[in-house]
C-alpha positions in Angstrom: 0.0 -0.1 -0.2 1.6 3.4 -1.2 0.5 7.0 0.5 -2.1 8.2 -1.9 -0.4 11.8 -1.9 3.0 10.8 -2.2 2.4 7.7 -4.4 6.3 6.7 -4.4 6.1 6.2 -0.7 4.9 2.7 0.6 3.3 2.6 4.0 5.3 0.1 6.1 4.0 -2.0 9.1 6.0 -3.4 11.8 4.3 -5.9 14.8 4.0 -2.5 17.1 4.2 0.5 14.6 3.1 1.9 11.5 5.5 4.0 9.2 3.8 6.6 7.0 4.8 9.9 5.7 5.0 12.8 8.3 2.5 15.5 8.1 2.0 19.0 9.6 -0.7 17.3 11.8 2.0 15.5 13.7 3.7 18.7 14.5 2.8 18.3 18.5 4.0 14.9 18.8 7.4 15.7 17.0 8.0 18.8 19.2 7.6 16.7 22.4 10.6 15.1 21.2 12.2 17.7 18.9 12.0 20.1 21.9 14.3 17.5 24.1 18.0 18.6 23.9 18.8 14.8 24.9 17.3 13.6 22.1 18.7 16.2 19.6 22.2 15.8 21.0 23.8 14.5 17.8 21.2 15.5 15.3 22.3 18.7 13.5 19.4 20.8 14.4 18.6 22.9 17.0 16.1 22.2 19.8 13.1 23.7 18.7 11.7 26.1 21.1 7.9 26.2 20.1 5.6 24.3 17.9 5.9 27.0 15.0 9.6 25.7 14.5 8.3 22.2 14.2 5.8 23.0 11.8 8.7 24.7 9.8 10.9 21.8 9.9 8.1 19.2 8.7 7.6 21.6 5.8 10.9 22.1 4.7 12.6 18.7 5.5 10.3 16.1 5.2 7.3 17.4 3.0 9.3 19.5 0.6 11.4 16.5 -0.2 8.3 13.9 -0.2 7.4 16.6 -3.1 10.6 16.4 -4.9 10.0 12.3 -5.1 12.8 11.8 -2.8 12.6 8.7 -0.2 13.1 10.7 3.6 12.0 9.8 7.2 8.6 8.1 7.9 6.6 8.9 11.1 6.6 6.2 13.3 3.0 5.5 14.7 2.8 3.6 17.6 -0.1 1.4 17.2 -1.3 1.4 20.8 -1.9 5.0 21.1 -1.9 6.0 17.3 0.8 8.5 18.6 3.7 9.6 16.4 6.7 8.4 18.8 9.4 9.2 16.5 11.0 9.1 12.8 13.1 6.6 10.7 14.1 6.3 7.2 16.5 7.3 4.6 18.0 10.8 4.7 16.4 12.3 1.5 17.8 9.8 -1.0 16.6 10.1 -4.8 15.1 7.3 -6.9 18.1 6.6 -8.7 20.3 6.6 -5.6 22.6 3.4 -4.9 23.2 3.8 -1.3 21.3 5.7 1.6 22.1 6.8 4.8 19.6 5.5 7.8 18.8 7.6 10.9 16.3 7.4 13.4 14.9 9.5 16.4 12.5 8.2 18.9 10.8 10.1 21.7 12.5 9.2 25.1 9.2 7.9 26.9 9.4 5.2 24.1 13.1 4.2 24.9 13.6 0.8 26.5 11.0 -0.8 24.1 13.4 -2.3 21.7 11.9 -0.6 18.8 15.1 0.4 17.1 15.8 -3.4 16.1 12.1 -3.7 14.9 11.9 -0.7 13.0 15.6 -1.4 11.4 14.7 -4.6 10.2 11.7 -3.4 8.3 13.5 -0.2 6.9 16.4 -2.6 5.5 13.9 -4.9 3.6 12.4 -1.7 2.4 15.8 -0.4 1.3 17.0 -3.3 -0.5 14.0 -4.8 -1.7 12.0 -1.9 -2.7 14.5 0.9 -3.3 17.3 -1.3 -4.7 19.9 0.0 -2.6 23.5 -1.6 -2.9 24.5 -0.4 0.7 22.9 0.9 3.3 24.9 3.0 6.3 24.6 4.4 9.3 26.8 6.9 12.0 26.8 6.2 15.5 28.3 8.1 18.1 30.9 6.8 20.6 28.9 7.4 23.8 25.4 6.0 22.5 26.1 2.7 23.5 22.4 1.6 22.5 22.7 2.5 19.0 25.1 -0.3 17.6 23.2 -3.1 18.7 20.6 -3.2 16.3 23.2 -2.5 13.6 25.3 -5.6 14.6 22.3 -7.9 15.1 21.6 -7.1 11.0 25.0 -7.6 10.2 26.4 -4.0 9.7 30.2 -3.8 9.3 32.5 -1.2 10.6 33.8 0.9 8.2 35.6 3.4 9.6 35.9 6.0 12.6 36.3 9.8 12.3 35.4 12.8 14.5 32.5 15.4 14.1 32.0 18.9 15.3 28.6 19.5 17.0 27.5 22.9 17.1 24.7 22.1 19.6 27.7 20.9 22.2 29.7 24.1 21.8 31.3 22.9 18.8 33.0 19.7 20.7 34.4 17.2 18.7 32.7 13.7 18.7 33.9 10.4 18.1 32.0 8.6 15.6 31.7 5.3 13.7 30.4 4.3 10.4 28.7 1.0 9.7 27.6 -0.4 6.2 25.6 -3.3 5.4 25.8 -4.2 1.6 22.9 -5.6 -0.3 24.7 -8.7 -0.8 25.3 -9.5 2.6 21.9 -8.8 3.6 20.5 -10.9 0.9 22.6 -13.8 1.5 21.9 -13.7 5.2 18.0 -13.5 5.0 17.8 -15.9 2.1 19.6 -18.6 4.2 16.4 -21.1 5.8 
C-alpha cells in the first residue's frame, strides 16, 4: 500500500508500529521530542523552542523532499495509542540512489522498548527490496552505546572512525563510527532457511 498523496512512498508496518509520511498535523507529537535536548544531542538541528519551529521543519525537511519524489523519513506511529513517537528512514535519497544513510529519532518516553531493532529490520527490507539500494550505512556516536546493537544484529560491518564537530555541543568534536551493510550480505543472510 502506498500513500495516496505521495505515490512513491510505501506505507510500512511492523509488529508495533505503522510507518507513514510525516504530516504537519504531527507537529505536536514531533515537538514533544524535538524540543528535548537529550534527543537532539547528535542531530544537526537546534532544539525546537516552539511548535512553529516544528511545523516549519516538517514542511522544509520532510514534505518538501516528499514533493521532490525523494525518499525521506517516516513518522513512527505507535499502534497502541496512534501517537507519532519518532521518525526513521533514509536521509533524503533520490529514486536513482545506490546507497542511503539511515537515521532514527525516538521520543524518550518510548526508549527501552527495543523498537530500534524492529524498525531497522523493516527499513532494511524496504531499502534493499523496494528501493534496490546496494549499500545502507549508519553513523553512530561513541557514547551512544545503544545505537550499535541493532546494527550488529543485522550484520552491519564497521567501516571507519572519524570525529565530527557539533554546534549543538559548543563545537565539541565527538568520536563517530560509520557502519554499512551491503545488499549482497543482507540477501545472503536473509535467504538462508
